[in-house]
Residue frames relative to the residue before (quaternion, step in Angstrom):
aa qw qx qy qz dx dy dz
M 1.0000 0.0000 0.0000 0.0000 0.00 0.00 0.00
L 0.2220 -0.7711 0.5851 0.1176 3.58 -0.96 0.92
Q 0.2454 -0.7554 0.5854 0.1629 3.54 -1.25 0.34
S 0.3518 -0.7465 0.5247 0.2089 3.57 -0.78 1.02
D 0.6988 -0.4658 0.3336 0.4282 3.56 -1.29 0.18
E 0.7328 0.4118 -0.2238 0.4933 3.59 1.10 -0.62
N 0.5894 -0.6365 0.3279 0.3742 3.58 1.27 0.52
W 0.3635 0.6712 -0.5376 0.3583 3.55 1.14 0.53
Q 0.3168 -0.7251 0.5798 0.1943 3.56 -0.95 0.89
L 0.1197 -0.8265 0.5500 0.0096 3.57 -0.58 1.19
T 0.0551 -0.7885 0.6125 -0.0100 3.54 -0.72 1.15
P 0.4692 -0.6934 0.4572 0.2999 3.65 -0.63 1.05
V 0.4250 -0.6811 0.5386 0.2556 3.54 -1.03 0.86
K 0.5100 -0.6643 0.4569 0.2998 3.56 -0.85 1.00
G 0.8130 0.2555 -0.2047 0.4815 3.55 -0.96 0.95
S 0.5669 0.5853 -0.3994 0.4201 3.60 1.24 -0.04
T 0.6112 -0.5787 0.4057 0.3563 3.58 -1.32 0.12
G 0.6641 -0.5061 0.3058 0.4574 3.58 1.25 0.17
N 0.6761 0.4755 -0.2937 0.4801 3.59 1.27 -0.02
T 0.6582 0.4650 -0.2965 0.5126 3.57 1.29 0.14
F 0.0328 -0.8347 0.5472 -0.0534 3.55 -0.78 1.08
Y 0.3574 -0.6298 0.6357 0.2675 3.48 -1.40 0.37
G 0.1040 -0.8378 0.5357 0.0167 3.57 -0.50 1.19
T 0.0334 -0.7851 0.6183 0.0124 3.54 -1.07 0.80
L 0.0291 0.7463 -0.6646 0.0232 3.52 -1.21 0.71
G 0.7827 -0.1283 0.0316 0.6082 3.53 -0.01 1.30
S 0.8001 -0.2114 0.1864 0.5296 3.57 -0.71 -1.10
Q 0.5449 0.6276 -0.3959 0.3905 3.60 1.28 -0.12
Q 0.1019 -0.7710 0.6266 0.0510 3.54 -1.17 0.74
A 0.0640 0.7969 -0.5990 0.0454 3.58 -1.09 0.63
F 0.3931 -0.6425 0.6051 0.2580 3.49 -1.37 0.46
I 0.0451 -0.8504 0.5233 -0.0301 3.59 -0.32 1.22
K 0.1484 -0.7863 0.5988 0.0324 3.52 -0.89 1.05
R 0.2916 -0.7389 0.5821 0.1735 3.57 -1.03 0.85
N 0.8532 -0.0184 -0.0378 0.5199 3.56 -0.86 1.09
A 0.1338 0.8159 -0.5427 0.1476 3.55 0.86 1.02
T 0.6299 -0.5237 0.4106 0.4005 3.55 -1.24 0.41
P 0.5444 -0.6227 0.4486 0.3386 3.62 -1.03 0.74
L 0.5484 0.6255 -0.3897 0.3952 3.59 1.22 -0.37
L 0.5020 0.6981 -0.4110 0.3028 3.58 1.18 -0.53
A 0.6510 0.5223 -0.3231 0.4461 3.60 0.91 -0.88
A 0.6711 0.5147 -0.2979 0.4426 3.57 0.97 -0.87
V 0.6950 0.4517 -0.2884 0.4793 3.62 0.88 -0.87
A 0.5954 0.5409 -0.3638 0.4696 3.59 1.19 -0.48
R 0.6392 0.5214 -0.3269 0.4611 3.60 1.00 -0.81
E 0.6723 0.4786 -0.2893 0.4851 3.59 1.12 -0.66
E 0.3971 -0.7355 0.4452 0.3211 3.61 1.37 -0.10
I 0.3731 0.6915 -0.5096 0.3506 3.53 1.14 0.77
A 0.7445 0.2142 -0.1110 0.6225 3.53 1.20 -0.74
P 0.6618 -0.4982 0.3602 0.4290 3.62 -1.18 0.33
K 0.6622 -0.5442 0.3608 0.3676 3.55 -1.19 0.69
L 0.3566 -0.7094 0.5687 0.2148 3.56 -1.03 0.88
L 0.2725 -0.7974 0.5237 0.1251 3.57 -0.67 1.13
W 0.7641 -0.2161 0.1640 0.5852 3.57 0.95 -0.90
S 0.1343 -0.7350 0.6534 0.1212 3.52 -1.39 0.30
R 0.1016 0.7990 -0.5869 0.0833 3.57 -0.93 0.85
R 0.4296 -0.6915 0.5251 0.2479 3.52 -1.21 0.61
T 0.3556 -0.7396 0.5366 0.1962 3.56 -0.99 0.88
R 0.6834 -0.4801 0.3490 0.4251 3.57 -1.29 0.17
T 0.6616 0.5075 -0.3050 0.4602 3.60 1.19 -0.52
G 0.5980 -0.5935 0.3548 0.4054 3.58 1.28 -0.07
D 0.5291 0.6107 -0.4201 0.4130 3.59 1.27 -0.08
T 0.3029 -0.7132 0.5939 0.2165 3.54 -1.30 0.38
L 0.1685 -0.7719 0.6081 0.0771 3.56 -0.85 1.03
S 0.0842 -0.7824 0.6165 0.0244 3.57 -0.91 0.96
A 0.1759 -0.8049 0.5632 0.0626 3.55 -0.70 1.13
Q 0.1101 -0.7798 0.6148 0.0417 3.53 -0.93 0.98
E 0.6640 -0.4954 0.3882 0.4038 3.51 -1.26 0.49
W 0.3912 -0.7087 0.5357 0.2403 3.56 -0.90 0.94
I 0.2257 -0.7887 0.5629 0.1003 3.56 -0.77 1.08
N 0.2346 -0.7469 0.6075 0.1342 3.54 -0.66 1.13
G 0.4568 0.6389 -0.4891 0.3794 3.55 -0.39 1.21
G 0.4354 -0.6961 0.4906 0.2918 3.54 -0.86 -0.90
V 0.5972 -0.5462 0.4556 0.3708 3.51 -1.37 0.30
L 0.5077 -0.6513 0.4685 0.3140 3.58 -1.00 0.79
T 0.3657 -0.6799 0.5866 0.2449 3.52 -1.19 0.61
S 0.6825 -0.4618 0.3528 0.4432 3.57 -1.26 0.22
A 0.6578 0.5311 -0.3069 0.4371 3.58 0.99 -0.85
E 0.6793 0.4990 -0.2892 0.4537 3.60 1.13 -0.57
M 0.5095 0.6875 -0.4005 0.3278 3.59 1.27 -0.11
T 0.5628 0.5773 -0.3961 0.4393 3.59 1.27 0.10
D 0.4144 0.7238 -0.4616 0.3022 3.59 1.27 -0.07
N 0.4775 -0.7092 0.4424 0.2708 3.60 -0.79 1.01
Q 0.5089 0.6307 -0.4369 0.3903 3.60 1.20 -0.24
I 0.5894 0.5756 -0.3697 0.4297 3.59 1.12 -0.58
N 0.6171 0.5295 -0.3348 0.4761 3.57 1.03 -0.77
I 0.6729 0.5098 -0.2926 0.4490 3.56 0.95 -0.93
V 0.6576 0.5052 -0.3099 0.4651 3.59 0.92 -0.90
L 0.6768 0.4786 -0.2988 0.4728 3.60 0.87 -0.90
G 0.6267 0.5394 -0.3359 0.4511 3.57 1.03 -0.74
K 0.6481 0.5125 -0.3043 0.4740 3.56 1.00 -0.87
L 0.6502 0.5162 -0.3010 0.4693 3.57 1.02 -0.86
H 0.7537 0.4360 -0.2270 0.4362 3.56 0.68 -1.10
R 0.7091 0.4430 -0.2658 0.4800 3.61 1.15 -0.44
S 0.5430 0.6454 -0.3965 0.3624 3.60 1.23 -0.07
R 0.2510 -0.7663 0.5753 0.1371 3.57 -0.50 1.17
N 0.5634 0.5982 -0.3829 0.4221 3.57 1.18 -0.53
L 0.6620 0.4955 -0.3061 0.4718 3.58 0.99 -0.82
V 0.6156 0.5321 -0.3450 0.4678 3.59 1.05 -0.74
D 0.6640 0.5004 -0.3068 0.4632 3.60 0.89 -0.94
T 0.6416 0.5271 -0.3193 0.4566 3.58 0.97 -0.88
F 0.6816 0.4958 -0.2838 0.4573 3.56 0.90 -0.96
M 0.6675 0.5010 -0.3048 0.4589 3.58 0.97 -0.82
K 0.6164 0.5478 -0.3426 0.4501 3.59 1.11 -0.66
M 0.6206 0.5261 -0.3352 0.4751 3.58 1.23 -0.41
G 0.5570 -0.6300 0.3779 0.3874 3.58 1.30 -0.07
N 0.4454 0.7073 -0.4448 0.3217 3.57 1.23 0.32
L 0.2366 -0.7518 0.6012 0.1320 3.56 -1.08 0.80
A 0.5735 -0.6065 0.4291 0.3451 3.58 -1.22 0.50
F 0.3003 -0.7160 0.6040 0.1798 3.52 -1.26 0.64
G 0.2353 -0.7662 0.5845 0.1260 3.55 -0.71 1.11
P 0.7173 -0.4501 0.2993 0.4396 3.60 -1.23 0.15
T 0.6231 0.5431 -0.3494 0.4413 3.60 1.01 -0.71
E 0.6683 0.4944 -0.3020 0.4666 3.59 0.90 -0.91
L 0.6567 0.5162 -0.3161 0.4497 3.59 0.95 -0.85
L 0.6584 0.4959 -0.3082 0.4750 3.57 0.99 -0.82
N 0.6507 0.5155 -0.3153 0.4599 3.58 0.98 -0.83
D 0.6122 0.5488 -0.3473 0.4511 3.59 1.07 -0.72
C 0.6317 0.5243 -0.3263 0.4685 3.58 1.01 -0.83
Y 0.6718 0.5038 -0.3029 0.4507 3.55 0.91 -0.89
Q 0.6498 0.5178 -0.3167 0.4576 3.57 0.97 -0.85
D 0.6814 0.5077 -0.2887 0.4411 3.57 1.00 -0.82
S 0.8347 0.0717 0.0005 0.5460 3.61 1.01 -0.70
H 0.1691 0.8376 -0.5087 0.1054 3.59 1.07 0.68
E 0.6336 0.5360 -0.3536 0.4316 3.61 0.95 -0.73
N 0.6832 0.4808 -0.2836 0.4707 3.56 0.97 -0.85
I 0.6203 0.5257 -0.3422 0.4709 3.58 1.08 -0.67
E 0.6756 0.5061 -0.2965 0.4467 3.58 0.88 -0.94
K 0.6726 0.5062 -0.2976 0.4503 3.61 1.07 -0.65
N 0.7159 0.4052 -0.2315 0.5194 3.58 1.19 -0.48
S 0.3760 -0.7730 0.4625 0.2175 3.59 -0.34 1.24
F 0.6248 0.5359 -0.3433 0.4523 3.58 1.05 -0.70
L 0.6811 0.4759 -0.2888 0.4756 3.59 0.84 -0.97
K 0.6448 0.5275 -0.3223 0.4496 3.58 0.95 -0.86
N 0.6541 0.5200 -0.3112 0.4527 3.59 0.95 -0.84
I 0.6744 0.4801 -0.2906 0.4798 3.58 0.89 -0.93
F 0.6483 0.5326 -0.3166 0.4425 3.55 0.95 -0.90
D 0.6640 0.5061 -0.3067 0.4570 3.59 0.91 -0.88
K 0.6377 0.5172 -0.3260 0.4686 3.58 1.03 -0.78
M 0.6477 0.5138 -0.3192 0.4632 3.57 0.99 -0.81
R 0.6498 0.5243 -0.3157 0.4508 3.58 0.97 -0.83
D 0.6952 0.4561 -0.2670 0.4873 3.59 1.14 -0.61
D 0.7648 0.3223 -0.1593 0.5346 3.59 1.24 -0.24
I 0.0759 0.8330 -0.5397 0.0955 3.59 0.88 1.00
P 0.3951 -0.7293 0.4983 0.2525 3.64 -0.77 0.94
P 0.6030 -0.5637 0.4091 0.3890 3.60 -1.18 0.44
F 0.0003 0.7926 -0.6093 0.0213 3.56 -1.14 0.66
D 0.1469 -0.7679 0.6208 0.0573 3.55 -0.84 1.08
V 0.4052 -0.7525 0.4641 0.2326 3.56 -0.38 1.24
R 0.6073 0.5713 -0.3543 0.4234 3.60 1.14 -0.55
E 0.7014 0.4332 -0.2585 0.5036 3.58 1.25 -0.37
S 0.3914 0.7227 -0.4862 0.2969 3.58 1.22 0.25
V 0.1483 -0.7724 0.6153 0.0538 3.53 -1.17 0.72
V 0.5669 -0.5337 0.4622 0.4244 3.56 -1.27 0.03
V 0.0547 -0.7731 0.6318 0.0125 3.56 -0.81 1.04
H 0.5584 -0.6088 0.4473 0.3427 3.56 -1.16 0.58
G 0.3344 -0.7989 0.4435 0.2307 3.57 1.00 -0.83
D 0.7889 0.0596 -0.0597 0.6087 3.60 1.24 -0.25
V 0.0531 0.8460 -0.5246 0.0789 3.56 0.41 1.25
N 0.1207 0.7933 -0.5667 0.1871 3.55 1.03 0.89
H 0.6144 -0.5922 0.3649 0.3723 3.59 -1.01 0.75
K 0.6149 0.5717 -0.3509 0.4145 3.61 1.13 -0.52
N 0.6729 0.4716 -0.2992 0.4850 3.59 1.26 -0.20
W 0.6132 0.4818 -0.3567 0.5144 3.56 1.28 0.41
I 0.0419 -0.7972 0.6021 0.0139 3.57 -0.91 0.91
R 0.2416 -0.7520 0.5991 0.1312 3.54 -1.18 0.70
S 0.3676 -0.7322 0.5309 0.2167 3.57 -0.80 1.00
N 0.6280 -0.5363 0.3902 0.4070 3.57 -1.27 0.17
T 0.6235 0.4735 -0.3551 0.5109 3.59 1.32 0.07
Q 0.5459 -0.6698 0.3350 0.3758 3.57 1.42 0.26
K 0.4624 0.6512 -0.4700 0.3758 3.60 1.22 0.27
I 0.2654 -0.7789 0.5543 0.1251 3.58 -0.93 0.96
Y 0.0945 -0.7859 0.6107 0.0207 3.55 -1.01 0.97
L 0.3310 -0.7003 0.5966 0.2100 3.53 -1.33 0.48
V 0.0823 -0.8298 0.5519 -0.0050 3.60 -0.71 1.07
D 0.7693 0.3701 -0.2861 0.4352 3.54 -1.42 0.10
W 0.0440 0.8755 -0.4700 0.1030 3.55 0.36 1.34
E 0.3550 0.7691 -0.4785 0.2312 3.60 1.17 0.30
T 0.6931 0.4648 -0.2791 0.4751 3.62 1.17 -0.42
A 0.3944 0.7422 -0.4684 0.2724 3.62 1.28 0.04
M 0.0951 0.7798 -0.6109 0.0979 3.56 -1.14 0.74
L 0.4948 -0.5895 0.5290 0.3575 3.53 -1.37 0.05
A 0.2626 0.7552 -0.5532 0.2339 3.57 -0.66 1.10
D 0.6908 -0.4030 0.3742 0.4694 3.54 -1.34 -0.25
P 0.5132 -0.6577 0.4428 0.3288 3.66 -0.85 0.85
L 0.5507 0.6224 -0.3982 0.3883 3.59 1.20 -0.36
V 0.4654 0.6509 -0.4555 0.3903 3.61 1.24 -0.19
D 0.7302 0.3888 -0.2146 0.5192 3.57 0.94 -0.94
V 0.6606 0.5403 -0.3088 0.4199 3.56 0.84 -1.04
S 0.7117 0.4677 -0.2686 0.4501 3.58 0.82 -0.99
H 0.5796 0.5550 -0.3836 0.4571 3.59 1.12 -0.52
I 0.6592 0.4987 -0.3115 0.4687 3.58 0.90 -0.92
L 0.6900 0.4891 -0.2940 0.4453 3.59 0.79 -0.99
S 0.7207 0.4710 -0.2645 0.4345 3.59 0.80 -1.00
H 0.7611 0.3969 -0.2046 0.4704 3.58 1.05 -0.68
Y 0.8453 0.2497 -0.0735 0.4666 3.59 1.00 -0.73
I 0.7336 0.4119 -0.2308 0.4889 3.61 1.13 -0.50
D 0.4718 -0.6550 0.5155 0.2876 3.56 -0.89 0.97
P 0.5314 -0.6598 0.4210 0.3241 3.64 -0.74 0.98
R 0.5974 0.5685 -0.3630 0.4337 3.60 1.13 -0.56
N 0.7287 0.4015 -0.2272 0.5061 3.59 1.23 -0.43
W 0.3662 0.7584 -0.4775 0.2503 3.58 1.27 0.11
N 0.6617 0.5229 -0.3306 0.4236 3.58 0.81 -0.93
T 0.6508 0.5085 -0.3102 0.4708 3.58 0.94 -0.90
W 0.6541 0.5142 -0.3094 0.4604 3.58 0.93 -0.92
L 0.6918 0.4866 -0.2813 0.4534 3.58 0.87 -0.94
V 0.6307 0.5236 -0.3334 0.4657 3.58 0.98 -0.81
Y 0.6431 0.5201 -0.3190 0.4627 3.58 0.97 -0.85
S 0.7100 0.4391 -0.2413 0.4949 3.58 1.15 -0.68
G 0.6062 -0.6107 0.3325 0.3860 3.58 1.28 0.09
Y 0.5651 0.5840 -0.3885 0.4344 3.59 1.25 0.36
K 0.2526 -0.7103 0.6279 0.1937 3.53 -1.34 0.41
L 0.3616 -0.7758 0.4800 0.1920 3.57 -0.62 1.14
R 0.0442 0.7915 -0.6011 0.1013 3.54 0.14 1.35
P 0.6959 -0.4920 0.3167 0.4163 3.62 -1.20 0.44
E 0.6797 0.4884 -0.3073 0.4528 3.59 0.91 -0.86
L 0.6283 0.5134 -0.3388 0.4763 3.59 1.11 -0.66
L 0.6362 0.5313 -0.3309 0.4511 3.57 0.94 -0.85
K 0.6394 0.5304 -0.3296 0.4487 3.58 0.95 -0.83
S 0.6725 0.4845 -0.2929 0.4768 3.59 0.97 -0.85
I 0.6189 0.5406 -0.3390 0.4581 3.58 1.04 -0.76
L 0.6567 0.5062 -0.3137 0.4628 3.59 0.94 -0.85
W 0.6423 0.5111 -0.3306 0.4658 3.60 0.99 -0.77
Y 0.7083 0.4404 -0.2654 0.4836 3.58 0.82 -0.98
G 0.5728 0.5679 -0.3807 0.4522 3.59 1.17 -0.47
Q 0.6485 0.4913 -0.3051 0.4950 3.57 0.98 -0.85
L 0.6167 0.5475 -0.3382 0.4533 3.57 1.02 -0.79
S 0.6387 0.5406 -0.3352 0.4330 3.59 0.95 -0.85
F 0.6351 0.5051 -0.3285 0.4833 3.59 1.05 -0.70
F 0.6598 0.5077 -0.3141 0.4563 3.59 0.92 -0.88
R 0.6508 0.5125 -0.3258 0.4558 3.60 0.98 -0.77
Q 0.6495 0.4927 -0.3155 0.4858 3.59 1.04 -0.75
I 0.6259 0.5360 -0.3308 0.4600 3.58 1.01 -0.82
A 0.6580 0.5076 -0.3082 0.4630 3.60 0.91 -0.91
L 0.6404 0.5299 -0.3176 0.4562 3.57 1.00 -0.86
Y 0.7206 0.4485 -0.2608 0.4599 3.57 0.81 -0.99
F 0.5738 0.5436 -0.3859 0.4758 3.60 1.15 -0.48
K 0.6503 0.5231 -0.3129 0.4534 3.58 0.96 -0.88
E 0.7145 0.4224 -0.2402 0.5033 3.57 1.08 -0.75
D 0.3881 -0.7420 0.4556 0.3018 3.58 1.36 0.01
D 0.4024 0.6906 -0.4817 0.3594 3.56 1.09 0.82
I 0.1508 -0.8526 0.4957 0.0680 3.56 0.33 1.28
Y 0.5771 0.5809 -0.3828 0.4278 3.58 1.08 -0.61
R 0.7159 0.4285 -0.2563 0.4880 3.57 0.84 -0.97
V 0.5531 0.5757 -0.3932 0.4561 3.60 1.13 -0.54
N 0.7083 0.4612 -0.2651 0.4641 3.57 0.76 -1.05
R 0.6210 0.5396 -0.3467 0.4506 3.57 1.05 -0.67
E 0.6712 0.4824 -0.2942 0.4799 3.59 1.01 -0.83
I 0.6211 0.5259 -0.3439 0.4684 3.60 1.03 -0.72
Y 0.6390 0.5089 -0.3199 0.4799 3.57 1.00 -0.82
G 0.6521 0.5146 -0.3117 0.4614 3.59 0.97 -0.86
L 0.6384 0.5191 -0.3162 0.4722 3.57 1.02 -0.81
R 0.6428 0.5262 -0.3229 0.4534 3.57 0.95 -0.85
K 0.6752 0.4812 -0.2918 0.4768 3.61 0.90 -0.93
F 0.6253 0.5413 -0.3275 0.4569 3.58 1.05 -0.79
C 0.6750 0.4883 -0.2912 0.4702 3.59 0.90 -0.91
E 0.6476 0.5231 -0.3178 0.4538 3.58 1.00 -0.81
A 0.6439 0.5474 -0.3186 0.4293 3.58 1.03 -0.79
F 0.7959 0.2568 -0.1187 0.5353 3.58 1.12 -0.65
E 0.2835 0.8162 -0.4744 0.1682 3.58 1.19 0.40
N 0.7010 0.4640 -0.2785 0.4644 3.61 1.14 -0.43
I 0.5823 0.5750 -0.3771 0.4336 3.58 1.28 0.15
């Protein structure tokens, strides 16, 4: 257990990278992040993330940001069909205020080529050793989807079910914003579709989110869906979590088989 400069008792959250804490001060509780992205205040104001209570610098030079503690739980994979997720992502992706805030921080947009190259840089040795991954990766590199940087939005970048929490009032929030960036909204949308939504329900899900499932959109969704698997694979390779690596590779294989004729 750590202690902050203001006597908050900080206990690391299980499964975090060491920068996320459960904080207590008497009867007060808070979700406390060390050196969180400056974007956190903006997404909290939009009620996409839990309310930001305070931010302060410690004697060691770190910045601690406290958010409202949510009594509830992390969403399961089965709960990812909740329509609140569509609403939260819609609010995130349509916010020009968030784009302006992010750009003022000096951030540039990531196109599909940059995102794919990042995956390769993070795990190129493992991709090259696996003929299936290498084959899919090469096909993706030869079929980059169109991207207009002027239409980039703030995306979360890792909408895994573990980054969604439901309060005891049933309100759903998106947390852990270190992967946020300016990019095509399909970065988030395709992760949800490829990992959690039955393809037979894609059209309904997309219509609810304001999209029309045209052939060109479907093609881009499939590309970004494959990218979402590669990004998870790269992450789990970095964490040396071979079980989850293999689970994502299996998911990618099933995903490709489901759409092999498109």
